[in-house]
N, C-alpha and C positions, 0 to 999 in steps of 0.2 A: 690928266691922270686920275684926278678926283672924279671926273665925269665917267671914265671907264669903270672905276670901282663901283660907282652908283648903278651903272647899267648892269654890271654883274650881279649886284645884290638884288636888283629888280627881276633879272631874268631867272635867277635860281628858284625862287618860289613858283614862278610861272612854269618852269620845267617840272618841278615836283608835282604840281597840280595836273599837268598834262599826263605825267606817268600814272598818277592816281586814277584819273579818268580812264586811261587806256586799260589799266588792270581791272577797274570796275566793269567796264564794258565787256572785256574778255570773260570775266567771272560770271557776269549775267548771262552771256551767251552759253557758257559752259553749263550753268545751272539748268537752262532750258533743255539742252541736249541730255543732261543726266536725268531730268524728270521724264522725258520721253522714253529713254532707255529703261528707266525704272518702271514706268507704266507698262511697257511691253513685257518686261521680265515677269512682273507680277501677274499679268494676264495669262502668260504662258504657264506659270507655276500653278495658278488656281484652276486652269482649264485642262491641265495635263491628264487627269483621269478620263475625261471625255475624248481628248485627242488620242490617247492610247487605246481606248475601247472602240471608237468608231473609225479612226483613221481619216483618210481623205474622202471616203464615201459620205461623210457627214455633210460635205459641201454641196453635193448634187442630189442628196436624198430628199424626198418630199414628205416623208413620214413625220408626224408629230403626235405622239401618244405617250404622255408622261406615265400613265398607268402601266403600259407595256414596256416602258423604257425604250421606245423607238423614237429617234430624233433625227431630223434633217433640217438643214439651214436654207435650202434652196428657195422655199416660199418667201422667206424673210429677206433674202438677198434680192430676189426679183422685186418684191414690194418696195424695198428701200431705193433701188436704182430706178424703178418705174416712177415712183412718186417724185423723186428728186429731179430727174431729168425732164419729166413732164412739167413740173413746176418751173424749171428753168426755161423751157420752151415758151411757156405762157408769160413769164415775167420779163424775159429779155427784150421783146419789142417795146413794151411799155417803159422799161428802164431806159432804153436807148432814146426813145422819143422824148421822154421826160427830161433826160440829161441834155439833149440838144436844145429843148425849149428853155430850160432853166439856165443853161450855161451860155447860150448864144442869142436866143430870140427874145426872151421875156425881159421887160424893163426891171430895174432893180427893185422897185417898190412892190412888184408882184413876185419876183423870183425869191426874194429873201423870206417872206412869210410862207410860201409853199415849201421851200427847202427846209424851213424850221419844222413844219408839220410832218414832212417826210422823215426827218430825223427822229421826231417823236414816235413815229410808228415803229421804229427799230427798238425802242425801249419798252414797248408794251409787253407784259408777260405773256408767254405762249398760252397759258390757261385761259386768258381773256379771249384770245383768238379762237380757242376751241369752243368756249361757251357761245361766242357770237356765231360761229359756224353751226353749232347745234340748233340754235333757236332761229337763225335767219337764213343761213345758206342751205342747210339740209332740206327744208321744205321746198325751196326753189329747185334744187337739183332733183328732188323726188318728182315734182310736177313735170320737169323737163324729161325725165326718164320715162314717165308714163306716156308722154306724147310720142317719143321715138321708139317705144316698144322695148326698152331696156328694163331689167329688173328694178322695180321701184323701191330700192333700199333707201335712197337719199344719202346714206353713208357709202364709203368705198374709196377706191384708189383715186378716182377723179376728184371727189370732194376734198380728200386730203391734199391732192396736188394743187387745187385752187387755193386752199388755206396757206400752203407752203409758198405759193407764188406771191401772195399778198405779204407774207412775212419776210421774204428775201428781197422783195422789190426795193426797199430803202437802201440796202447794202449796195446792190449793183448800181442803182441810180446815183447815189451820193458820190461813189468813186468815179463813175463815168463823168458826172457833171464837173467835178473838181479838175479832172484831167482835160476836159474840153475847155475849161476856163483858162488853162495854162498855155493854150496855143498862142504863140507870139503874134502880136498885132501886125508885125512886118510881113508875115506870111499871108495874112488875110488881106492886108492892103495891097500887096503885090498881086494877089488874085483879082481883086476888084479893079486894080489898074489895068489888068489885061482884058477886062471886059466881062469877067465872070459874074454871074448872078449870085445872090445870097445862097441859094440852094446848091449851086455848083461849087461855091467856096466851101460850104459845109461838107459836101460829098467828096470833093477832090483834094481839100487841104486839111480841114479840121479833123475829120474822121480818120484819115490815114495817120495824122500826127498823134492822135489819141488812142489808136487801136490797142496798143499794149496795155494801157491803163483801163480801157473798157473791158478787155479780156480778164484783167486782174480783178475787177469788180465782179464779173460773172463768176469767176472761180471762188471768190469770197462768199458769194451768195450760194454757190453749190455746196461749199463746206458747211454752211449754216443749215441747208436743207437736209444733208445726209445725216446729221446728228440730231435733228429736231425730234422731240419725244412727246411732250404733253399734248399739244394741239393735234398732232397726227393720231395719237392713241384715242382721242375722243371722237374722231370722225371717220377713221379708216375701217371700222367694223370689226377689227380684231379676230379675223378668221385665219386659221393656220393652214389653209389650203393654198395651193399654187394658183394665183389669179390668171385667168385666161383672157381677160379684157379689162379696160380701164373702168368699167362699170361694176366689176366684182368687188366683194368685200376682201380685205387683205390684212396684212400685218407687215410692219417694218422690223428691222433688227432692234431698233431702239424701243419700239412699242412692246414687243414681246418680252423684252427684259423688264420693262416697267410693269407689265401686267403680272408676271409670274415670279419675279425675283424674291418677293417677301415670303412666298410659300414654298420655294424651292429648297430641296435638301439633297445631299449626296451627289449622285450622278447628274440629276436634273440641274443642280446649281452649277456644276462644272460645265454643263452644256450651255447654259446661259452666259457664263463667263467666256466660253469659246466663241459664242456669237458676238460678244463684245470685242473679242480679239479680231474676229473677221471684219467687223465694222472698222476697227482701228486700221487694219491692213488696207481695206478698200479705200478708206479716206486718204491714206498716205499715197496709194497708187494713183488715185484720181488727181490729187494735188500735184504729184510729180509729173504726170502727163500734161496737166494744165500749165505747169511751170515751164516745161519744154516748149509748149506752144507759145507761151508769152515771150520766151527768149527768141523764138523764130520770128515772131511778129515784129520784133525790134530791128531785125536785120533789114 
């Protein structure tokens, strides 16, 4: 009887702490949702004058003349998507190869220092990447453009994409490496027992097992690329015209806001907030599509 009473006394505080943790977790999730909704409502309210004045034509218009109050978001939408997806195309093969090397092939004394360096790259401020690109990468790109007959700007969509690729590489690589390292040894040993080579094991066992995590890392990298501002602003050329090739100067949604927000007033300010609203919507849509793809890869 005494033992049962003691067990009840011990279990009561444990139940209370379980309830406290559950309510805290629920409250934290609710706060995140409320912040997202509040951000969306604020953007809609602040951009309403521009939404009412231009309507949906603002999305596909290519005009950008603040003096004449002619505004269109298409050049910036194209610039954002072009730089982000081009950066993803450049970074993904290196991220996947690096993740396989660090997670499966490299000895521990080599993998740990390289992994630490890759994680340090993720913490470097974007303005440092921008300065490095201006003084080191831009002259190289300009020389390359002169050889192939492209406009020798040095700056532009391609340069911004290269900088973004370097910036998002640690995100995709780190997530993919961690998921690859989680592959059970039993699966790998079974493949080796059936006579599979190391490459066949990686291709047929490890990568299928880790594919959802690899896709998740790529999505995380894409989200980082879509919202990057400072480094892109420094090397993209800040041209408000619709780019016709990857060698052209351009602008992204984030960079045009950074360039013009301080001087904007009235309708111009509302237009910039509407561009921020469009960036918010595009980011949500891209992440929802990617989330659906991740769920499908788990099946």
